N, C-alpha and C positions, 0 to 999 in steps of 0.2 A: 486915467485915474479910476479908482474903484468907485462903484456906486452901490447903493443899498436899496433893496426892494423889500417892502413889507407886504406880506400877503395876509389879509384878514380872513383866514380860512375857517378857523374853528372846526377842524376836522374831528368828527366823532368816532371814537374807537372804544365803544363801551365793552368792558369785560364784566366778569362777576364782581360784585362788591367785595371789599375786604372782609376777612373773617373776624375783624375787630380784635385780633388777639393782642394788640398792643394797647390801644386806647381804652376801649370798653372793657375788655377782659381784665387788664391789669388794674384799672381803677375799681371795677366792681369786685375783683378778687381781693384787693386790699381793704375795701370797705366791708366786705363780707367777713374777712378774717378779723378785722378790728371789732366789728359789731357782734360777732358770735363768739369766736375763740377768746378774745381778750375779756369780754364781758363775763364769760363763764369762769375764766381764770380769776378775775377780780372777786367774783362772788364766792368762789371756792376759798380763796385766801381770807376773805372777810369772814366767812362762816367759821373757819377754823381759828381765827384770831381771838374770838370773844367767847369761847367755850368756858364754862366753869370747870371745876375739878372733875377729871374723868378717869375711867379705869385704864389699865394697861392696854386692853384691847381697843378701847376708844382712841387712846393716844396713838396707837399704831395706825388705826384707820385715818386719823387726822394727818399723820405724816405722809401716808400714801396720797391723800387728797392734795396736800401741798405740792408733792412731786408732780402729780398730774396737772395741777394748776400752772406750775412753772413750765411744764412741757407745752401746755396750751398757749402760754405766752410766746414761747419760741415758735410754735406753729403759726402764730399770727404775724410773724415777721418774715418777709421774703428773704432777708438776709439777717440772721441773728446778730451780726456784728456791724450792721449799718446803723450807727448811732445818730447820725445827723445828715439831713439832705444837703448840707453845705460842705460836704467833704470835697477833697481835691484828689483827683485820680493819681494813684501812686505809681502806676506803670507808665511806660513810654511806648505808645502804639505806633507813632510816626506814620499815620495813615496817608499823609500827603506824599511822603517819600515812597511808600509802597505803591501807591497808585501811579505816581510819575514813572516809576520803574516799569510798571505794566504798560503804560501808555507809550513809553519809548520803544518798546518792542514792535509796535505797529506803526511808528512814525517813519516817514520816508525822508531822505536827504534833499529831495526836490519837491516842488509843489504838485500836489494832486488834490482835486476837489474832495471835500468830505463834509460830513454833518456832525454837529454835536447838539446835545440837549441842554437846556437852561431852565432852572427853577430857582425859587427863593422863598424865604419866610415859611419854611416847613413847620416851624414851631412844634406844637403838640398834635399835629394832624397826622398821627401815625397810621391811621387807616388809609388815608390818601397817599402817604409815602409808600406804604406797603403795595398799594395798587400801582403806583408809578413804577416801582421796581419791577413788578410783573410785566407792565406794558413795555418798558424799555428792554427787558430780557427777551421779549417776543420779537423785537425788531433786530434786523441784521444790518441796518444802514446807519447806526449811530456810533460814533467813535468813542465818545465819552460824555459824561454829565458834569456840568458846572452848577454849583449852588452858590447864589449870591448872598449868603449870610442869613443869620437868624435860624439856625437849626434848632434852637431851644427857645423857651420862654424866659427862663431865669438863670441860664448859665450853669445849671446844676449838673453834677457828675452823672446822676442817673439819667437825666435827659440826654446828655451826650451819649451815654451807653445805649439807650433805647434807639436813638437815631442811627448810630453807627451799626448796631445789630442789624437793622433793616438795610442800610446802604451797603453793607458788606455782602449782601446777597446778590448785588448787581453782577452781571457777567461782563460789564465794561468798567473801565476806571472812572472814578468820580473825584472831583476836586472842589474845594470849598474856599470861601473867604469869611473872615469873622464878621458878625453883625453886632449891632448895639445890644440886643438881648443876650447874645452869647458872651458879652463882655461884663455883665453885672455879676454881683456876688463873687464867687470864685471862678467865674467863667473864663477869664483870661488864662488862668493857670490850667484849667481843664482843657481849653482849646489847645494850648501848647502840648499838653500830655497826650491828647488824642490825635492831633493832626500835625503839630510842628510849627514852623515859622508863620507869623502873621502875613509877611510879605514874601513873595517868591515869584518865579517866572519859569516858563517852559516853552519849548518850540515843538510844534506838531506840523508836519508836512510843509515846512518853511513858513509857517504862520506863528508869530510870537504872541504869547498870552502872558499878561502881567497881572497878578493878584495883589491888590493893594488894600491894606487896612485903612479904612476911612472914618473910623469911629473917634473923631476928635474930642467929643464930650466925655467919652468913657476912658480915654487915655490921657494924653497931655498935649502940649503945644507942638510936640514933635510929630504928631499924627495929623494928617497923612505925611509920609516921608516923601515929599515931592522931589527932593534932590536925588533920592534913590530912584524914583520913578523916571526922572529925566535920564539918569545913567542907563536904565534898562531899555529905554526907548530910543536912545541916541543913534544906534546903527540901523535905522529903519530901512535903509536901502538894501539890507541883506534879506528882507522878508517880503513876502507877497502881501501880507496884511499884518497889522498889529491890533490886538484886542486887549482892553483893560477891563478887569473884573473887580468891582468894589461894591460895598453895600449901599453907598450913597453916590449919586451922580455929582459931578463937579458943581452944578448949580444949586445944590441943596442948601437950605438956610442954616444948617449946622455950621457950615464953613464961614469964616470971616470973608468980607468982600475981597480982601487981598488973597486969601487962600483959594477962593473960587477962581479968581483971575489967573493966578499962577497955575492952578490945575488945568484950566481950560487952555492956557497958552501952551503948556507942555503937550497936551493932546493935539492941538491944532498944528503945532510945528514939527511933529514927529510921525506923521503918516499913520495915525490911528484911524482905523476904519469903524470900530465899534467900541462903545463903552457900555457895559452891561451891569445892571444893578438890581437891587430889590428895595425893601423897606416900606414902600408906599402901599403895599397890599392892593395894587391895581396894575393892570397891564397898560403900560404907557410907551409910546414910541414917537420920536421926533428925529429930524435930521438937519444938519447944518451944511450948507454949501459954501465952501471957502473960495476966495478969489483965485486960488490956484487950480480950481476945478475939482478939488478933492471933496468928497462927501463924508461926513462923520455921522454915524447913527448913535443915538442915545436911547437905550432900551431899558425899561424896567419890567422885570418879570413879576406877575401877580402872585399872590399867596397861593400855596398849594391847596388851600381850602377850596379854591375855585375848581378843583379837579381839572387843571389844565397845565400844560408846560409848553416851552418854546423849542422849536427846532430851527437851528441856524445852519443854513447851507452855504458853504464857503467855496466860491468859484474864483477863477483868476482875476476878474475885474468886477465882481459883484458879490454881495452878501445878501442872501434872501432869508427873511424871518417869517416863520409861520407859527401861529398859536394853535395847538392841538388839544382837544379835550379827551378825557377818558372816563 
């Protein structure tokens, strides 16, 4: 039976700090534009609005001033046609499908040991995400990155755009699961537009991964789809390991007692070696030894704010978990 080894290593691999081009630059840029350009524009419009009777030349000058003021207003907008932060992405990026296609190119039909990286709750930590991308791109031993939900704070279209702009710079595939923050406002629709299905599965080197939407409060009583999870894990004898990725662990208080019991029963009866999650903004690890001799690891990846990520090494009869800092 598979065993799970947790190595509390906290390996330090410090690189240069991020150039802050996403968080600090964008925020300051927007504040600067609003504070300078829009103020000038409003002053210009106000000045020209309350003038008494003027000459032809003065009227022409006022017209020019109004045009300049309107131009300043447009300069103050990153996107002149972005009317509301609560917009819904109109395109269909299908990033999950694209990354799965890339991952399939490197997957073998038989088991070979491999490593993958895990993070969660990236939220608005764009500097840290930028640095994580750089760190992973410098490594040659990581097959892919899993993100256990909460890529955003408020499920906003622009947040999804900023996050995927950074993640798309990875030289390895990345795969996500939706978190509770990703599900608020128009986040559900934006997740579908950027990534695709909430629930999906894939196989890499004869190890099956199942991504499960576990946001029962933000969706409805049909979430999590435990019948679907059972059907995905049924043929466990075909795989060396099975891994479940969700934003919440089965024991989370969000689930009803019956949901937790059903979720745990499915995990225990279907050869799952690892359940990986996020949400708690803390690095947590526990394991359960079943009467069959099987060990199930329950892993929560801490927030990216901690400047750390998880490396999971998958071997024939063991999964090793290491937390590494950058």
